[in-house]
Structures are given as structure tokens and as C-alpha cells.
C-alpha positions in Angstrom: 6.0 5.3 -4.3 5.0 7.1 -7.2 2.1 5.9 -9.5 4.7 5.3 -12.2 6.7 2.8 -10.6 3.8 1.0 -10.1 2.8 1.0 -13.5 5.7 -1.0 -15.0 4.9 -3.7 -12.4 2.2 -6.6 -13.8 -0.6 -7.9 -11.8 1.0 -10.5 -9.5 3.7 -8.0 -8.6 0.7 -5.3 -7.3 -0.5 -8.5 -5.5 2.5 -8.6 -3.7 2.9 -4.6 -3.0 -0.9 -4.9 -1.9 0.0 -7.7 0.7 2.9 -6.1 1.8 1.7 -2.9 2.5 -1.8 -4.5 4.3 1.1 -6.2 6.6 3.3 -2.6 7.2 -0.6 -1.1 8.0 -1.2 -3.7 10.8 2.0 -3.4 11.9 1.8 0.7 12.4 -1.9 -0.2 13.5 -0.6 -2.6 16.4 2.6 -0.4 17.2 -0.1 3.1 17.1 -2.1 0.5 20.2 0.2 0.1 22.0 2.0 3.5 22.3 5.3 2.4 20.8 5.2 4.3 17.5 7.0 7.9 17.3 5.8 8.9 13.6 2.0 8.7 13.3 2.2 10.3 9.4 3.3 6.8 8.6 -0.2 5.2 9.2 -1.5 7.7 6.6 1.0 7.2 4.1 0.3 3.7 4.1 -3.4 4.3 3.7 -2.4 5.9 0.3 0.2 3.7 -1.0 -2.6 1.2 -0.9 -5.0 3.0 -2.4 -2.6 3.6 -5.1 -1.8 0.0 -5.8 -5.4 -0.7 -6.0 -5.8 1.7 -8.0 -3.1 0.2 -10.6 -4.9 -2.8 -10.0 -8.4 -1.5 -11.2 -7.0 0.2 -14.3 -5.4 -2.8 -15.5 -7.9 -4.5 -15.0 -10.5 -2.4 -17.2 -7.8 -1.9 -20.1 -8.4 -5.3 -20.2 
């Protein structure tokens, strides 16, 4: 996910994206705990995507 893609989304879309990413993070954590996760780098990628979305939300909030 690129920051330029996130900048084009409005506040509601960013909130939905954040919710989806948090669900994906939870799912990956459960897979890791049960030894079912084969590619552990996915966890880090999702964490960084969550940080990107939260950064865009903060940028939009301070721009108002």
C-alpha cells in the first residue's frame, strides 16, 4: 500500500481501511500463535500499513 493511494481516500475510507488492517493483523497473530503462518514477514508489512493509515488520518485531521 502506498501513501499516495491513501492520500486520495477520505476519512471514512481510511477508517474502513484501518479496521480491515487490524482484522488482518489479528488473523496473522492467531496464525503465528498456532504455527500456521508460513510467511512471518506479513505481520511487519501489516503493522507498517496500519502506521501509514494512522499517519494519513492525522495529516487530514491537522489540515482542517
